[in-house]
C-alpha positions in Angstrom: -0.4 0.1 -0.2 0.9 3.7 -0.5 -0.3 7.0 -1.7 0.3 8.5 -4.6 0.0 11.6 -6.1 -2.8 10.7 -8.7 -2.9 14.4 -10.4 -0.8 17.5 -8.3 -2.4 19.9 -11.0 -5.4 19.7 -9.0 -3.6 20.9 -5.4 -5.4 24.3 -4.4 -2.5 23.9 -0.9 -5.9 23.6 1.6 -3.9 21.0 3.6 -7.1 18.8 4.4 -4.8 16.4 3.0 -2.7 17.3 6.1 -5.4 17.9 8.3 -6.9 14.6 7.6 -3.3 12.8 8.7 -3.0 14.9 11.9 -7.3 14.0 12.4 -6.4 10.2 12.2 -4.1 10.0 14.7 -5.8 11.8 17.1 -4.0 15.2 17.5 -5.1 18.7 16.4 -2.8 21.6 14.7 -0.5 20.0 11.5 2.8 19.7 13.3 2.4 15.9 13.6 1.3 15.6 10.1 3.1 12.9 8.1 2.4 14.7 4.8 2.8 18.3 3.5 1.9 20.2 1.2 4.3 23.7 -0.2 3.5 26.3 -1.8 6.1 26.2 -5.2 5.8 29.9 -5.8 1.8 31.0 -5.4 -1.4 30.3 -7.1 0.6 30.4 -9.5 2.7 28.1 -9.7 1.0 25.8 -7.7 1.8 23.8 -4.9 4.0 20.3 -4.2 2.9 17.6 -1.9 5.2 15.3 -0.5 4.4 12.1 1.2 5.9 8.5 1.4 6.4 6.8 -2.4 7.2 3.3 0.0 10.4 2.5 -1.4 11.1 -1.0 -1.8 14.8 -0.2 -1.0 14.4 2.4 1.9 17.6 5.0 2.1 16.4 6.3 5.2 16.3 2.7 6.9 19.6 1.8 5.6 20.7 4.7 7.3 19.1 4.3 10.1 21.7 3.5 13.5 19.4 1.7 15.6 17.2 -0.6 13.3 14.0 2.1 14.4 12.8 2.1 11.0 11.5 -1.4 9.7 11.6 -2.1 6.1 8.0 -3.6 5.0 7.4 -5.8 2.9 5.4 -3.8 0.1 7.6 -1.1 0.7 8.4 2.1 3.0 8.9 1.5 6.7 7.3 1.2 9.7 8.6 3.4 13.0 9.6 1.3 16.0 9.5 4.4 18.1 10.9 3.1 21.5 14.4 2.5 18.9 15.2 5.5 17.8 17.4 7.8 19.0 16.4 11.0 17.1 19.1 10.9 15.2 17.9 12.6 12.1 19.3 10.3 9.4 16.5 9.2 8.4 15.7 12.6 7.5 18.4 13.8 5.2 18.3 10.2 3.8 15.0 10.5 2.1 15.3 11.5 -1.2 11.7 13.0 -1.6 11.9 14.5 1.3 8.6 12.8 3.1 10.0 12.0 6.9 9.0 15.0 8.9 10.3 15.3 12.2 8.2 16.0 15.4 10.3 18.6 17.9 8.1 17.6 20.3 8.8 13.7 21.0 12.3 14.4 18.8 11.4 11.4 16.2 10.0 10.8 13.1 7.1 11.4 11.4 6.3 8.8 8.6 3.4 7.8 6.9 1.9 4.7 8.0 0.1 3.7 4.6 -3.4 4.7 5.9 -4.8 6.3 3.4 -6.9 9.3 5.5 -5.5 11.7 3.4 -6.4 10.0 0.0 -9.8 9.2 1.6 -10.7 13.2 2.5 -8.6 15.0 -0.4 -11.4 17.2 -2.1 -9.6 17.7 -5.3 -8.5 14.1 -6.2 -4.9 14.7 -6.0 -4.3 11.6 -4.4 -4.6 8.1 -4.3 -4.3 5.3 -2.0 -2.7 2.3 -3.6 -3.9 -0.6 -2.0 -2.2 -2.9 -4.3 1.0 -1.7 -4.6 3.7 -3.8 -3.5 1.5 -7.4 -3.9 2.8 -7.6 -7.9 6.4 -6.5 -7.0 7.6 -8.6 -4.2 
């Protein structure tokens, strides 16, 4: 499973995907979002959506000194929070800039592939691909 950016040109920067992500986790605000929307230069240039691409050989896991990022068989990683020492190597290693930092816990915010952001995107920018990885493993 993974979240795919289906049509980036449709993104209007509403951040509803981010709010849905945080709400799914039981929080408010945007600080704990595992997805991000950034302006590419205002409405004229559009927006960029950053979300984990569920790599099959995730560089974030390869650089983790404590094996806190467990590689999933169908791509991506699961964070084992108790093992994380807060070194931020994973943030630096992510090739798509989709590991965000939680300053409160001093640990990464990484997509858990629940699909809540895609289900709540009113502009159909995101797609929750439940089949990703099944035919690739």
